[in-house]
Structures are given as C-alpha cells and as structure tokens.
C-alpha positions as CSV (number, residue, x, y, z in Angstrom):
1,M,0.0,0.0,0.0
2,Q,1.3,3.4,-0.9
3,Q,2.1,5.9,1.9
4,L,-0.2,8.8,2.2
5,Y,2.8,11.2,2.5
6,D,6.6,11.1,3.0
7,T,7.0,10.6,6.8
8,T,10.7,11.2,6.5
9,A,10.4,14.7,4.9
10,P,11.9,17.5,7.0
11,K,9.7,19.7,9.1
12,K,9.1,23.2,7.7
13,P,8.2,26.3,9.8
14,T,4.8,27.6,8.8
15,N,2.8,30.8,9.8
16,L,-0.8,30.2,10.6
17,S,-3.6,32.4,11.9
18,V,-5.5,30.9,14.8
19,N,-8.2,32.2,17.1
20,S,-6.3,33.8,19.9
21,D,-8.5,32.4,22.7
22,L,-8.2,28.9,21.2
23,L,-4.5,29.3,21.0
24,Q,-4.1,30.5,24.5
25,R,-6.3,27.7,26.0
26,T,-4.4,25.0,24.1
27,R,-1.1,26.4,25.3
28,N,-2.4,26.5,28.8
29,M,-3.2,22.8,28.6
30,N,0.3,22.1,27.1
31,I,-1.2,20.7,23.9
32,N,1.5,20.2,21.2
33,L,0.2,22.4,18.4
34,S,2.5,21.0,15.7
35,A,1.6,17.3,16.5
36,T,-2.1,18.2,16.7
37,L,-2.1,20.0,13.4
38,E,-0.2,17.1,11.7
39,K,-2.8,14.6,13.0
40,A,-5.6,16.8,11.7
41,L,-4.0,17.2,8.3
42,I,-3.3,13.5,8.0
43,N,-7.0,12.8,8.8
44,E,-8.2,15.4,6.2
45,L,-5.7,14.2,3.6
46,S,-6.8,10.6,4.1
47,K,-10.5,11.4,3.7
48,A,-9.7,13.5,0.6
49,E,-7.7,10.7,-1.0
50,A,-10.4,8.1,-0.2
51,E,-13.0,10.3,-1.9
52,R,-10.7,10.8,-4.9
53,W,-10.1,7.1,-5.2
54,A,-13.8,6.3,-5.0
55,K,-14.6,8.9,-7.7
56,D,-11.7,7.7,-9.9
57,N,-12.9,4.1,-9.6
58,K,-16.7,4.7,-9.6
59,K,-17.2,3.0,-13.0
60,A,-15.2,-0.1,-12.1
61,I,-17.0,-0.4,-8.7
62,K,-20.4,-0.1,-10.5
63,A,-19.4,-2.7,-13.1
64,Y,-18.2,-5.1,-10.4
65,N,-21.3,-4.8,-8.3
66,E,-23.5,-5.4,-11.4
67,F,-21.5,-8.5,-12.3
68,I,-21.8,-9.9,-8.7
69,E,-25.5,-9.1,-8.7
70,E,-26.0,-11.0,-12.0
71,H,-23.5,-13.9,-11.5
72,G,-23.0,-14.1,-7.8
73,C,-19.8,-14.1,-5.9
74,F,-17.0,-16.6,-6.5
75,G,-17.3,-19.5,-4.2
76,D,-21.0,-18.9,-3.2
77,E,-21.8,-22.5,-3.9
78,F,-19.2,-23.6,-1.2
79,R,-20.5,-21.4,1.6
80,S,-22.3,-23.0,4.5
81,F,-23.5,-19.7,6.1
C-alpha cells in the first residue's frame, strides 16, 4: 500500500492564523500544536484521498457490483453460512 505522504520529509516552519483564545487555551493545557495539526492534516488528507479514489474508480465499482448481482460471488456454492 502506498504511503499517504513522506513521513521522513523534514519539518518546515509555517505561519498560521488561529483564534487567539483557542491558541491560549491550548497552550495553557500544554497541547502540542504541531503534533495536533499534523494529526488533523493526516486525517483530512486521508479522507480526501479516499474520496478521490472512490470517484476515480466509480465505473469499475459499479461494473463489479453489477457483475456480482448477475452472476453471484466466486465460491458462493461452497459457503455454508
């Protein structure tokens, strides 16, 4: 399976604009901002990639489902459940 992103790439400083109260409260709770942002970005990237994959493969998925509906699934005759 292909990696979502290069986990060995170097870190890069970035400027962001964040709600000042939210920023202060997270700092008061010793929440690691960089780690939290990375987790959120990984989650969003993962969802976006999954949506893109489903869109790119929509025709093949539809054709497969139609084939299974018409012919059944391989090995159906051997199932006991």
